[in-house]
C-alpha positions as CSV (number, residue, x, y, z in Angstrom):
1,M,80.2,100.2,141.4
2,K,83.7,99.7,142.8
3,R,85.5,102.9,143.4
4,E,88.5,101.7,141.4
5,L,86.4,101.1,138.3
6,E,84.9,104.5,138.5
7,Q,88.3,106.1,138.8
8,L,89.6,104.1,135.9
9,A,86.6,105.1,133.8
10,R,87.0,108.7,134.6
11,H,90.7,108.6,133.9
12,R,90.1,107.1,130.5
13,L,87.4,109.7,129.7
14,G,90.0,112.3,130.7
15,R,92.4,110.8,128.2
16,A,89.7,110.9,125.6
17,K,89.2,114.6,126.1
18,E,92.9,115.2,126.0
19,A,93.3,113.3,122.7
20,F,90.4,115.2,121.3
21,A,92.0,118.5,122.2
22,E,95.2,117.3,120.5
23,G,93.2,116.5,117.4
24,E,91.6,119.9,117.4
25,H,95.1,121.5,117.6
26,L,96.3,119.4,114.7
27,L,93.2,120.2,112.7
28,A,93.8,123.9,113.2
29,K,97.4,123.4,111.9
30,D,96.1,121.7,108.8
31,A,97.7,118.4,109.9
32,F,94.6,116.4,108.9
33,M,96.1,112.9,109.1
34,G,97.4,113.5,112.6
35,A,94.0,115.0,113.6
36,V,92.1,111.9,112.5
37,N,94.6,109.8,114.4
38,R,94.0,111.8,117.6
39,F,90.2,111.9,117.1
40,Y,90.1,108.1,116.7
41,Y,92.1,107.7,119.9
42,A,89.7,110.0,121.7
43,A,86.8,107.7,120.7
44,F,88.8,104.6,121.6
45,Y,89.6,106.0,125.1
46,A,85.9,107.0,125.6
47,A,84.8,103.5,124.6
48,R,87.3,102.0,127.0
49,A,86.0,104.2,129.8
50,L,82.6,102.6,129.5
51,L,84.1,99.1,129.2
52,A,86.0,99.7,132.5
53,V,82.6,100.0,134.3
54,R,81.8,96.5,133.1
55,E,85.3,95.2,133.9
56,L,85.9,94.6,130.2
57,D,88.8,95.4,127.9
58,S,90.8,94.0,125.0
59,S,94.4,94.3,123.9
60,R,93.2,94.8,120.3
61,H,91.4,97.8,118.9
62,S,88.9,95.5,117.0
63,G,88.2,93.7,120.3
64,V,87.4,97.0,122.1
65,I,85.0,97.9,119.2
66,S,83.4,94.5,119.4
67,L,83.0,94.6,123.2
68,F,81.6,98.1,123.0
69,Q,79.0,97.1,120.4
70,K,78.0,94.1,122.3
71,H,77.7,95.6,125.8
72,F,76.7,99.2,125.1
73,V,75.1,99.5,121.6
74,K,73.1,96.2,121.4
75,S,71.9,96.9,125.0
76,G,70.6,100.3,123.9
77,L,72.8,102.2,126.4
78,V,74.5,104.1,123.5
79,T,72.6,105.0,120.3
80,T,73.5,103.2,117.1
81,D,73.9,106.6,115.4
82,K,76.4,107.9,117.9
83,A,78.2,104.6,118.2
84,K,79.1,104.5,114.5
85,A,81.8,107.1,115.2
86,L,84.0,104.4,116.8
87,P,84.3,102.0,113.9
88,R,84.2,104.8,111.3
89,S,87.0,106.7,112.9
90,F,89.0,103.5,113.4
91,E,88.7,102.7,109.7
92,K,89.7,106.3,108.7
93,R,92.7,106.2,111.0
94,Q,93.8,102.8,109.7
95,K,93.7,104.0,106.1
96,S,95.4,107.3,106.9
97,D,98.1,105.7,109.1
98,Y,98.9,102.7,107.0
99,G,97.6,103.3,103.5
100,D,100.3,104.2,101.0
101,F,99.4,107.4,99.2
102,S,96.5,108.0,101.6
103,T,95.3,111.5,102.2
104,V,92.8,113.1,104.5
105,T,91.0,116.3,103.5
106,R,90.0,119.1,105.8
107,E,86.3,118.1,105.3
108,E,87.0,114.4,106.2
109,A,88.9,115.4,109.3
110,R,86.1,117.8,110.3
111,A,83.5,115.1,109.8
112,V,85.5,112.7,112.1
113,R,85.8,115.5,114.6
114,V,82.0,116.1,114.7
115,D,81.2,112.4,115.0
116,V,83.7,111.7,117.7
117,S,82.7,114.8,119.7
118,S,79.1,113.5,119.8
119,F,80.4,110.0,120.7
120,I,82.5,111.3,123.6
121,E,79.5,113.3,124.9
122,E,77.2,110.3,124.7
123,C,79.8,108.1,126.5
124,E,80.2,110.7,129.2
125,Q,76.4,110.9,129.8
126,V,76.1,107.1,129.9
127,L,79.0,106.9,132.4
128,E,77.3,109.4,134.7
129,R,74.0,107.4,134.5
130,L,75.8,104.2,135.3
131,I,77.6,105.7,138.2
132,T,74.4,107.3,139.6
133,E,72.4,104.1,139.2
134,E,74.9,102.0,141.0
135,D,75.3,104.4,144.0
């Protein structure tokens, strides 16, 4: 693997962890809509970390989700169960950010947190495997 791709992937994974920490901070402050937003972006950055390894990306969120499904879920590198966190958190963020009169409960925000945490962990493990295999 090219050194630049590994660096980009690690950078994006770092952004994922940072966004996740921001989400946890917002959740602790009962800012549930903001927490869901940051948890989604954490998943988004983790997905883009893996896409970087394959030299793939998209300017659209739906494109990132589609590429991730095609290259990492369908290939079996990421389990379907864990991968569901990306489109689910995207949908929840879309509704909470753009839906009039939309609300997010503490339980919903916590559920997104749990799913995204597992997703990031899985992406990190896959990234390490891919880096090791290519060395």
